[in-house]
N, C-alpha and C positions, 0 to 999 in steps of 0.2 A: 930347415927351420918350419915351427909352428905359426902360425898365423894369430897375431893379437890384434883384439878387437877391446875399442871403450868398452867399461864394465859401468854397473849400479849397481848395486850391493852385491855384487861378486858376480852377476852373470853377464854376459855380452852383450852389446847391444850394436846391431847392425841395421845400417839405413840405405835405402836402395829408394832413391825421390823422396816422393813424402811417405813412406812408408820405412816404417822403424819396428825391427825384429828385437823381440828382449827375451833372454833365455836362452836356452842348450839345446841346438836341433836334436841332440841326440836323449832329450829328458821326454817325457810323456806327453808335456805341454811349453807353449809359446805363448807370448804376447804379442802380439800385432798394433801396431798403433801406427794410425792412419789419418796425417797433416791435412783436411777439408779444407781450411783457406790459413793464413796468412796475414800480418799488421805491422806496417813501419811502425819503427821508435826509434827515432830520432835517427841513428847511423846502422841500425840493426833490423831484421826481421825477426818478428816473434811468431812462433805457432798458435793459431786463432785454436778454431775448431778443433777438437780430435776423438776419430772412433776408436774405440777399445777393445778388441776381441781377445777372450782367452781361448786359445786354440787349441787343439787335439791334434797328434803330430803322428796321429795315425797314419799312414796311406790307404789301408783299407778303407776308411770311411771317405762320404761321400764330403763336398766343400761345407755343404750346409750342417750334416752331422758332425762335425770337427768343432763347430762354434760351442764353447759349453758356456759363455757370456760375452755380456756384449755392452757397451755403452756409451756415452757421448760427454763430453769434460770441454773445459776451455782451461788452454794453456798446457804446454808440456810436461811441466813438473806434474800437477794435480794428475795429468791421465799416467805418465808414465809410475807415478806414486802407485796412483790403485790398483793399476795393472799389477805393478811387483807383489801387491798383497794377496791380489786373486790368485798368483803363479804360486808363491809360498803356501797358501794356503790348501792348493789341488795338489802340489806336490808332495805335501802334509799326510793329507788325506788318503791319497791313492800309495803310500808308501807300505 
């Protein structure tokens, strides 16, 4: 049985601690979102500052060479939406 992941705009979202990967690891690129801090609001915890990186999945590249784009945003939705746009454009560009 294949594992089922949460999805955003048809691509998988996988979380490990404060890091969220967006995209298919079999594609040439994925987005890495790192939650740097969180804020309490009523009875929930909201992500604060987030580092966004568009990464190449080519394992022959060094970790530094894998970073295609990098930015920081406030809030998970803003960061994820920007990352999704970067990923879609990069995958189309390289197709």
